[in-house]
C-alpha positions in Angstrom: -2.6 -13.7 -25.9 -5.4 -12.5 -23.9 -5.7 -13.6 -20.1 -9.1 -14.0 -19.5 -8.5 -14.6 -15.9 -8.9 -10.8 -16.1 -12.9 -10.0 -16.9 -14.0 -6.5 -17.8 -16.6 -6.8 -14.6 -13.8 -7.2 -12.1 -10.9 -5.1 -14.1 -10.4 -1.5 -15.7 -7.4 -1.4 -18.5 -5.5 1.6 -18.0 -6.7 4.9 -19.9 -4.6 7.5 -21.4 -7.1 10.3 -20.1 -5.9 9.0 -16.3 -2.5 10.7 -17.0 -2.5 14.2 -18.2 -1.0 17.6 -16.6 1.3 20.3 -18.2 4.1 19.9 -20.5 7.4 21.9 -20.0 9.5 20.2 -22.5 10.8 16.5 -23.6 14.1 16.3 -22.4 15.0 14.4 -19.2 15.3 17.1 -16.8 11.6 18.5 -18.1 9.5 15.4 -17.6 6.5 14.7 -15.6 4.8 11.4 -14.8 2.0 11.4 -17.3 4.7 11.8 -20.1 6.6 8.6 -18.7 4.2 6.0 -17.5 3.4 3.3 -20.2 0.1 1.7 -20.1 0.0 -2.1 -19.7 -3.0 -4.3 -19.4 -3.1 -7.2 -17.2 -4.9 -9.1 -20.1 -1.8 -9.4 -22.1 1.2 -11.2 -21.4 3.3 -8.8 -18.8 6.8 -8.0 -20.5 9.8 -9.1 -18.4 10.9 -5.7 -16.8 13.9 -6.1 -14.4 13.1 -3.1 -12.0 10.2 -1.9 -13.4 7.3 0.3 -11.0 4.0 -1.3 -11.6 1.0 0.7 -10.5 -2.2 -1.3 -9.8 -5.1 0.3 -8.7 -7.4 -1.5 -5.9 -10.9 0.4 -6.9 -12.7 -1.3 -3.8 -14.0 -0.2 -0.3 -16.3 -3.2 0.6 -14.1 -4.2 3.3 -14.4 -0.8 4.7 -18.3 -1.1 4.3 -18.2 -4.3 6.2 -16.0 -2.5 8.9 -18.6 0.0 9.2 -16.2 2.8 8.2 -17.3 5.6 5.7 -17.4 4.5 2.2 -15.8 6.5 -0.8 -12.1 4.9 -1.1 -13.2 3.1 -4.2 -12.2 6.6 -6.0 -8.7 6.4 -4.2 -6.7 5.1 -7.3 -8.3 7.5 -9.5 -7.3 10.8 -7.3 -3.7 9.5 -6.5 -3.0 9.2 -10.3 -4.3 12.4 -10.9 -1.7 14.0 -8.0 0.9 11.7 -9.2 0.3 12.9 -13.2 1.9 16.4 -13.0 4.8 15.4 -10.7 8.5 16.2 -11.7 10.4 12.6 -12.8 14.0 12.1 -12.0 16.2 11.0 -15.2 17.1 8.1 -13.0 13.4 6.9 -12.6 12.6 3.2 -13.4 10.6 2.4 -16.3 7.0 3.2 -14.9 3.8 1.1 -15.7 0.0 1.3 -15.1 -1.5 -1.6 -15.2 -5.1 -0.3 -14.6 -7.7 -1.0 -11.8 -8.9 -4.1 -9.8 -12.7 -3.8 -9.3 -15.2 -5.1 -6.6 -18.6 -5.7 -8.3 -21.5 -6.6 -6.2 -19.8 -6.9 -2.9 -17.7 -9.9 -4.1 -14.8 -9.1 -2.0 -13.3 -12.5 -1.8 -13.1 -12.9 -5.3 -11.5 -9.5 -5.8 -8.8 -10.7 -3.1 -8.1 -13.6 -5.2 -7.6 -11.7 -8.3 -5.4 -9.1 -6.4 -3.1 -11.9 -5.1 -2.7 -13.4 -8.4 -2.1 -10.1 -10.1 0.9 -9.1 -7.4 2.2 -12.6 -8.1 2.4 -12.1 -11.5 3.8 -8.2 -11.6 6.8 -9.4 -9.3 7.4 -12.8 -11.5 7.8 -10.0 -14.3 10.9 -8.4 -12.5 8.6 -5.5 -11.5 7.9 -3.7 -8.5 4.3 -3.7 -7.6 2.8 -0.5 -6.0 -1.0 -0.7 -5.2 -3.1 2.1 -5.0 -6.2 1.9 -2.7 -9.0 1.5 -2.0 -9.4 0.1 1.6 -7.3 -1.8 3.5 -8.6 -5.0 2.5 -6.0 -5.0 0.1 -3.3 -5.9 2.4 -4.1 -9.7 3.0 -4.1 -10.4 -0.6 -1.4 -8.3 -1.0 0.9 -10.1 1.4 -0.3 -13.7 0.0 0.8 -12.7 -3.7 4.1 -11.6 -2.3 4.1 -15.1 -0.3 3.6 -17.1 -3.4 5.9 -15.4 -5.3 8.9 -15.8 -2.7 7.5 -19.7 -2.4 10.2 -20.2 0.1 9.2 -21.4 3.7 12.6 -20.6 5.0 12.8 -16.9 3.8 10.9 -14.6 6.2 8.3 -11.7 5.0 8.3 -8.7 7.2 5.5 -6.4 7.4 5.7 -2.7 8.2 2.7 -0.9 8.9 1.9 2.9 9.1 -1.5 2.8 10.5 -3.5 4.5 13.2 -5.2 0.7 13.3 -4.1 -2.7 14.2 -6.3 -4.2 11.4 -6.3 -7.7 13.8 -9.8 -8.0 14.2 -11.2 -11.2 13.8 -14.1 -11.3 10.8 -17.4 -11.2 11.7 -20.9 -12.2 10.4 -20.3 -9.9 7.5 -16.9 -11.7 6.8 -13.7 -10.5 6.2 -13.2 -6.5 6.2 -10.4 -3.6 6.0 -10.1 -4.4 9.7 -9.0 -8.1 9.4 -6.1 -8.1 7.0 -3.3 -8.8 9.5 -5.2 -11.1 11.7 -5.9 -13.1 8.8 -2.2 -13.3 7.6 -1.3 -14.2 11.3 -3.9 -17.2 11.2 -2.7 -18.3 7.7 0.9 -18.5 8.8 0.2 -19.9 11.9 -1.6 -22.9 10.3 1.3 -23.1 7.4 4.0 -22.8 10.3 5.2 -19.6 9.3 6.4 -16.7 11.5 4.4 -13.5 11.7 6.4 -10.5 11.7 4.5 -7.4 12.1 5.7 -4.0 12.8 3.0 -1.3 13.1 3.9 2.3 13.3 1.5 5.6 14.4 -1.3 3.2 16.2 -3.7 5.4 18.3 -5.4 4.3 21.7 -8.1 5.9 20.5 -8.7 3.9 17.6 -7.9 0.1 18.9 -9.9 -1.5 22.1 -8.0 -3.2 24.6 -9.0 -6.4 23.1 -6.9 -5.4 20.1 -4.1 -4.4 22.1 -4.2 -7.9 23.6 -4.4 -9.8 20.3 -1.2 -7.8 19.3 1.0 -8.7 22.3 -0.4 -12.3 21.8 0.8 -12.5 18.4 4.3 -10.5 19.4 3.4 -7.6 17.2 5.7 -4.9 17.7 4.4 -1.3 17.7 4.9 2.3 18.1 2.0 4.3 19.4 1.1 7.9 17.4 2.1 9.6 20.4 5.8 8.3 20.5 6.4 8.9 16.7 8.2 11.9 16.8 11.6 13.9 16.6 12.8 13.1 19.8 12.1 9.6 19.6 14.0 9.4 16.0 16.8 7.6 17.3 14.7 4.8 19.0 12.5 4.5 15.6 16.0 4.1 13.7 16.8 1.6 15.9 13.9 -0.4 15.8 13.5 -0.6 12.0 16.8 -1.6 12.1 16.1 -4.5 14.1 12.9 -5.7 12.4 14.7 -5.4 8.7 17.7 -7.3 9.8 15.0 -10.3 11.0 13.6 -10.7 7.7 14.4 -11.4 4.4 11.8 -9.4 2.6 9.7 -7.1 3.4 6.0 -5.7 2.5 5.9 -1.6 3.1 2.0 -0.9 4.1 0.8 2.7 4.2 -2.7 3.8 5.7 -3.4 7.3 5.2 -5.0 7.7 8.3 -2.0 7.5 9.9 -1.7 10.7 9.7 -3.4 13.7 11.6 -6.5 15.0 9.8 -5.0 18.4 8.9 -2.9 16.6 6.3 -5.0 13.6 5.7 -8.8 14.7 5.9 -9.8 12.4 3.2 -9.4 8.8 4.8 -12.0 6.3 6.0 -11.3 6.9 9.5 -9.5 10.4 10.4 -7.1 11.0 13.3 -6.9 14.5 14.8 -3.6 13.5 16.4 -2.0 11.5 13.9 1.8 11.5 12.9 2.7 14.5 10.9 4.1 13.6 7.4 7.2 15.3 8.4 11.3 14.6 8.4 10.9 11.5 10.8 8.3 9.7 8.7 10.2 10.3 5.6 13.2 9.3 6.8 11.9 6.2 8.4 10.2 5.3 4.7 13.6 5.9 3.2 15.4 3.8 5.7 13.1 0.7 4.7 13.4 1.2 1.4 17.0 1.6 1.2 17.4 -1.7 2.8 16.9 -3.2 -0.6 14.4 -5.5 0.9 11.1 -4.3 0.2 9.2 -6.2 -2.6 6.0 -4.1 -3.1 4.5 -1.1 -1.4 0.8 -0.7 -0.8 -1.1 2.8 0.2 -4.6 2.6 1.4 -7.8 4.3 2.4 -7.5 7.4 0.5 -11.1 8.5 0.2 -11.9 11.3 -2.1 -15.4 11.8 -0.9 -14.0 13.5 2.4 -11.0 15.0 0.8 -10.3 19.0 0.6 -8.4 20.0 -2.3 -7.2 16.5 -2.9 -4.9 16.9 -0.1 -4.9 13.2 1.0 -4.1 12.2 -2.3 -1.5 14.7 -2.8 0.2 13.5 0.1 -0.1 9.8 -0.9 1.4 11.0 -4.6 4.3 12.6 -2.7 4.9 9.3 -0.2 5.3 7.4 -3.4 7.3 9.9 -5.3 9.8 9.8 -2.4 9.9 5.8 -2.5 10.1 5.4 -6.1 12.9 7.7 -6.2 14.7 6.0 -3.3 13.9 2.8 -5.3 15.5 4.1 -8.6 18.6 5.1 -6.4 19.6 2.1 -5.0 
């Protein structure tokens, strides 16, 4: 039965032409992503798929516009899919679905966020592991809200681990919510609902956050590592901090804002960081540690901005991160 909740103005069904690439063969050791992704519409009943991996695009950067950032991330899902298409697929990979894109027509961000939250809950309820392809980081609040509704248990804590140059703890201004307000919104909702706010931010930049934002983070009990401290010499400390945070929470929401990386590796973002972290062994090991915990319910990747990218460098980095995360998921 068709689900009219997803109308054509705010939702694009997945298309075969989104996925294409070279074909080396049809055996299990020859496959690439584009040969194995199954297209599934949110307008139809979502099949029950224990341990399925569900890609969902968030083709929106209205929150970036409101936050006075440079727009272009609306095309992020398209370019991340293109970068994923030709990547090799491990035989152990879980069933892969593409559920299309949720859009934001005419600046209707709040309605789009409601739609995204509903989709995340539905995908989780069907047994899938949602991976959101952004799009602006205004996806954070509805992504968390969708996870929270699925868990539906006040006694279970949901920890947020966010790789980001920014805290995204701004209070909404006259323009309303934006790409910079997501985690502040979550904190306020959790306070009203008497729920804890467990937030760990990794890669924070002093050049990207005012003293006021650092004060808000301290007041809310946010734990964080600055980009300047995110390196091999601190690897043991990072592992310990992650282990402590993981142990304190029943479930995890992993968010990766591509602007956390140095602009040499990620030039195509809404706000570049010339001195951001490196996508090296330390970062990869942290992602693997988080996913290996078996507590992660969903992953979101945000702020890939093809308009300012170079040779799709940022989209390719996003794709490689998702490849690592999905392979780890499939092997635990």
